[in-house]
C-alpha positions in Angstrom: 41.3 57.4 2.8 38.0 57.6 0.4 36.1 60.1 -1.0 34.7 63.0 1.2 30.7 63.5 1.7 30.6 60.0 0.2 30.3 56.9 2.0 27.1 54.1 2.6 25.9 53.1 5.7 24.5 49.6 5.8 21.1 49.9 8.1 19.5 46.9 7.7 20.6 43.6 6.1 17.4 41.0 5.4 17.4 38.0 7.3 16.0 35.6 4.1 17.8 36.7 2.1 21.1 39.2 3.0 20.0 42.0 0.5 20.9 45.5 2.4 19.2 48.9 2.9 21.1 51.8 3.4 21.7 55.6 2.9 24.5 56.4 0.4 25.8 60.1 0.9 27.4 61.6 -1.4 28.0 65.3 -2.1 25.1 66.1 -3.7 23.3 64.7 -1.6 21.2 61.5 0.6 20.0 59.0 -1.2 18.2 54.9 -0.6 19.9 51.9 -1.6 19.3 49.6 -3.3 18.1 51.9 -6.1 17.7 51.9 -9.2 19.6 55.0 -11.5 18.1 56.3 -14.2 20.6 56.1 -17.0 21.1 60.1 -19.2 23.5 59.7 -21.0 23.9 62.9 -23.1 23.0 64.7 -19.7 19.5 64.2 -19.7 16.8 61.6 -20.0 15.3 61.3 -22.8 12.8 63.7 -23.1 12.1 64.2 -19.1 13.5 67.7 -17.1 15.7 67.0 -14.3 12.7 67.9 -11.9 10.4 65.5 -13.6 12.5 62.8 -12.4 13.7 63.7 -9.3 9.9 64.0 -8.1 9.7 59.9 -10.3 12.2 58.7 -6.7 15.3 58.7 -8.6 17.9 59.7 -6.4 21.8 58.8 -9.2 21.0 60.2 -12.5 23.7 58.6 -14.8 26.1 59.9 -17.6 28.6 58.4 -19.9 32.7 60.0 -20.7 32.2 59.0 -24.5 29.6 60.4 -25.1 30.1 62.9 -23.4 33.6 64.0 -24.6 31.7 63.8 -27.9 29.5 66.0 -27.3 30.0 68.9 -25.7 33.5 68.4 -24.5 34.1 67.7 -21.3 35.7 70.7 -21.3 32.4 73.5 -21.9 30.8 71.5 -19.2 33.4 71.8 -16.7 32.9 76.0 -17.7 29.6 75.6 -16.8 30.9 74.7 -13.1 29.9 70.7 -13.3 27.5 68.3 -15.3 24.9 69.2 -12.2 25.1 72.8 -12.8 25.4 72.3 -16.2 21.5 70.0 -16.6 20.2 71.9 -13.8 19.7 68.3 -11.5 20.6 68.9 -7.9 20.8 65.0 -6.9 23.7 63.0 -7.8 25.4 61.3 -10.4 27.0 59.2 -11.8 28.8 58.7 -15.0 29.8 55.2 -16.5 33.8 55.5 -18.5 32.9 54.4 -22.2 34.1 50.8 -21.6 31.0 49.7 -22.5 30.8 52.8 -25.7 34.1 51.2 -26.6 32.8 47.6 -26.1 30.1 48.0 -29.1 32.7 50.0 -31.0 34.3 46.4 -31.8 35.1 46.8 -35.2 36.1 50.3 -34.5 38.7 49.6 -32.0 42.1 48.2 -31.0 42.7 47.3 -28.6 46.7 47.8 -26.4 47.7 47.8 -23.2 47.4 52.6 -23.3 44.4 52.1 -24.4 41.9 52.0 -27.1 41.8 53.5 -29.7 38.4 53.5 -31.5 36.8 55.6 -33.8 33.8 58.3 -33.1 30.7 57.1 -34.7 29.4 60.8 -34.9 32.2 61.9 -37.8 34.5 58.5 -38.2 37.2 61.3 -36.3 40.4 58.5 -34.9 40.2 58.4 -30.3 41.5 57.1 -28.1 40.9 56.2 -24.6 43.7 55.6 -21.8 42.9 54.9 -17.8 44.3 58.3 -17.3 42.0 60.8 -20.5 38.7 58.5 -19.0 39.9 59.7 -15.3 40.7 63.7 -16.9 36.8 63.8 -18.5 35.1 62.1 -15.8 37.1 64.7 -13.5 36.5 67.8 -15.7 32.8 66.7 -15.7 32.4 66.4 -12.5 30.6 63.3 -11.6 29.4 62.3 -7.5 31.1 59.1 -8.9 33.2 58.0 -11.7 34.3 54.9 -12.9 37.7 52.9 -13.4 38.5 52.2 -17.7 37.4 49.1 -17.7 37.1 46.3 -21.2 33.9 44.4 -20.8 34.3 40.9 -22.4 32.0 39.9 -24.5 29.7 36.6 -24.3 31.1 34.2 -24.7 34.7 34.0 -24.6 37.8 31.7 -24.0 40.0 31.7 -21.3 42.3 32.7 -22.4 40.6 35.7 -24.3 39.0 36.7 -20.1 42.0 36.4 -18.8 44.1 38.8 -20.3 41.6 40.9 -20.6 40.8 40.7 -16.5 44.4 41.3 -15.9 44.3 44.1 -18.3 42.0 46.0 -16.4 42.7 45.5 -13.2 46.8 47.4 -14.7 44.1 50.2 -16.2 42.2 49.7 -13.0 45.5 51.2 -11.1 46.4 53.4 -13.6 43.6 55.5 -13.4 42.9 55.3 -9.4 46.5 57.6 -9.2 46.1 59.4 -12.0 42.6 60.6 -9.9 43.0 63.7 -8.1 39.9 65.3 -7.0 38.8 64.7 -3.8 35.4 65.2 -3.9 35.0 62.0 -6.5 34.1 59.2 -5.6 35.2 56.3 -7.6 34.7 52.2 -8.2 36.0 49.1 -9.8 34.8 47.2 -11.9 35.0 43.5 -11.5 35.3 41.4 -14.6 36.4 37.8 -15.5 33.5 36.5 -17.8 31.9 33.8 -16.8 34.7 31.9 -14.9 34.8 32.1 -10.8 38.4 32.2 -10.6 38.8 35.5 -13.1 35.9 36.6 -11.4 37.8 35.9 -7.7 40.5 36.7 -8.1 39.2 40.4 -9.8 37.4 41.3 -7.4 40.3 40.4 -4.4 42.7 42.7 -6.4 40.7 45.5 -6.7 40.3 46.1 -3.0 43.6 45.9 -2.0 43.8 49.0 -4.6 40.8 50.5 -1.9 38.2 51.7 -3.5 35.3 53.9 -2.9 32.5 51.2 -4.2 33.1 48.8 -6.7 31.6 47.0 -9.1 30.4 43.8 -11.3 30.2 44.4 -14.9 31.2 42.5 -18.7 26.8 41.0 -17.8 24.3 41.8 -19.4 24.9 42.1 -22.7 23.5 39.0 -23.8 24.5 36.0 -22.3 22.0 34.1 -19.9 20.7 34.7 -17.1 20.8 32.5 -14.9 25.1 32.4 -15.9 24.6 36.4 -16.0 23.8 35.9 -11.9 26.8 33.6 -11.7 28.9 35.8 -12.2 27.7 37.7 -9.7 27.6 35.6 -7.3 31.3 34.9 -8.4 32.5 38.2 -7.6 30.3 39.3 -3.7 31.7 37.9 -2.1 34.8 39.0 -2.2 33.5 42.6 -2.1 33.2 44.9 1.3 30.1 44.3 3.2 30.8 48.3 4.2 31.3 50.0 0.2 28.6 50.1 -2.0 27.9 46.8 -5.0 26.6 47.8 -8.8 25.3 46.0 -11.0 25.8 47.8 -14.3 23.2 47.3 -17.6 20.6 45.9 -15.4 16.7 46.5 -15.7 14.2 44.1 -15.9 12.7 43.2 -12.9 13.6 39.3 -13.0 17.3 41.4 -12.8 16.9 43.9 -10.3 15.4 41.5 -7.5 17.6 38.6 -8.2 19.7 41.6 -8.3 19.1 42.5 -4.8 18.8 39.0 -3.6 22.5 38.5 -3.2 23.2 42.1 -2.1 23.9 44.6 -4.5 22.7 48.3 -4.3 22.9 50.1 -6.6 21.6 49.7 -10.5 21.0 51.7 -14.1 19.1 50.8 -17.0 18.6 52.5 -20.5 15.3 49.6 -20.9 12.7 51.5 -19.6 12.9 55.2 -21.6 14.4 53.6 -24.8 10.8 50.5 -24.7 8.4 53.3 -23.6 9.8 55.0 -26.5 8.9 51.8 -29.1 5.5 52.3 -27.5 6.1 48.8 -24.4 4.9 50.1 -20.7 5.1 48.7 -17.8 2.9 48.0 -15.5 0.0 46.5 -12.4 -1.6 44.5 -14.8 1.2 43.0 -17.4 3.2 44.3 -20.7 1.1 47.2 -22.3 2.5 47.8 -26.6 0.3 51.3 -26.1 -0.1 51.3 -29.6 -2.2 48.7 -30.3 -5.4 48.8 -31.6 -7.7 47.3 -28.2 -6.8 50.3 -26.3 -8.2 52.9 -28.8 -11.6 53.4 -27.2 -9.9 52.8 -23.4 -10.3 55.7 -21.1 -8.6 54.7 -18.7 -6.0 55.1 -16.7 -2.6 53.4 -17.4 -2.3 51.5 -14.3 -4.4 52.8 -11.7 -1.9 50.9 -10.0 0.7 53.9 -9.9 0.9 57.1 -8.8 2.8 59.3 -11.6 1.8 61.7 -13.2 0.8 60.0 -17.0 -1.5 57.5 -14.6 -3.1 59.9 -12.7 -3.7 62.3 -15.1 -4.4 60.8 -18.5 -5.8 57.3 -20.8 -5.2 54.7 -22.3 -6.3 56.2 -25.8 -5.0 59.4 -25.3 -1.6 57.7 -24.8 -2.1 55.4 -27.6 -2.8 58.5 -30.6 -0.1 60.1 -28.8 2.3 57.7 -29.5 0.1 57.3 -33.5 0.2 60.2 -33.7 4.5 60.8 -33.1 3.8 63.2 -30.3 6.5 64.1 -28.0 4.9 64.0 -25.5 3.4 60.9 -25.5 7.0 60.4 -25.4 6.9 61.1 -22.3 4.5 60.5 -20.3 5.4 56.9 -21.4 8.6 57.3 -19.9 7.7 59.0 -16.8 5.5 55.4 -16.3 8.0 53.3 -16.9 11.0 54.7 -14.3 7.7 55.5 -11.8 7.3 51.7 -12.0 10.9 50.4 -11.9 11.3 53.1 -9.3 8.5 52.1 -7.3 9.2 48.5 -7.5 12.5 48.9 -6.5 10.8 51.5 -3.2 8.5 48.2 -2.4 12.1 46.2 -2.1 13.1 48.8 0.2 10.5 48.7 2.9 10.3 44.1 2.3 14.4 44.3 3.5 13.5 46.6 6.7 11.3 43.8 7.3 12.2 41.0 7.2 10.8 39.6 4.0 11.7 40.2 1.2 12.3 37.1 -0.3 8.4 36.8 -0.5 8.2 40.2 -1.5 9.9 39.2 -4.4 8.3 36.1 -4.9 5.4 37.5 -4.8 6.7 40.0 -7.8 7.8 37.5 -9.8 4.9 35.9 -9.9 2.5 38.1 -10.4 4.7 40.1 -13.9 6.0 36.5 -15.2 9.2 36.2 -14.8 10.2 38.2 -18.8 13.8 40.4 -19.3 12.9 43.4 -20.2 9.4 43.5 -18.1 
């Protein structure tokens, strides 16, 4: 039996690629797939209110188990009634397991069969994450979707390392699933295996036998070449069930998003739109813009005339540059609003193209217009 109130309803498969359009039903509402999910690591999408994020067309928002465990702690979130009530977001949410954060703390961690011991990046305290502990934290946080605890295999890695890690991730997934008792929360398995076809196949097939509510393809977008990332998807996705959600982790550039959709991915997330916004970089229908440039000092035109977001409807490039140069928080807010809306609108267009069996044409048109640049 799957989680109560959680299931994927596939409505149409694009005849040109196999891209899928459907409805993801969750206890906190329904949302269309494919979808791009904004990241709210600490139960907030940086500088934006939950209402603003939802108004941009967001369905699921991500929060992070590791960071929320450190601050404010899962017990406080549980006392508040769960993460949605805590942050006042009435839509569906997903918690990452913290596996990627542990991966990023490579210099301060020890991985054993039991789990991972590492140092807090805040105060140096020793923390132990086991599959059971991670599930306990995620159940208290209470998002609609929880992720299994895994090891994110570095790139490149030897076959021996990848095999050992992939097999351990499977055993952790099995332990985490046994520990997971919350019936109103979906639990996803994470396919690992590095850039090795037989390991990806084995990982996917063994996780499917455990019957998770959805499946993620992990270990991508960690510095590997684009063709390697796409190969990893191909190695895994054909072994995943068609009636369960497929989630590609950590993807936020147009080429990766559109290629993932073409391969049958339903869900993607990334911190990219808000992170690059805070550095003055904008994705627009006319190409990439660096708002810091002197050329925008007297540019009183909208940031992106083709965009329907609040920023583009109400403010000029000159004003946005002024806010950024002046280090005003309002500037970071306006730039983040635009970047998130831009990516979500691209995926909205993808959904319409899938329904009309013209996704390949749409994908080619977008990539030709914007170029084939990572991060854009």
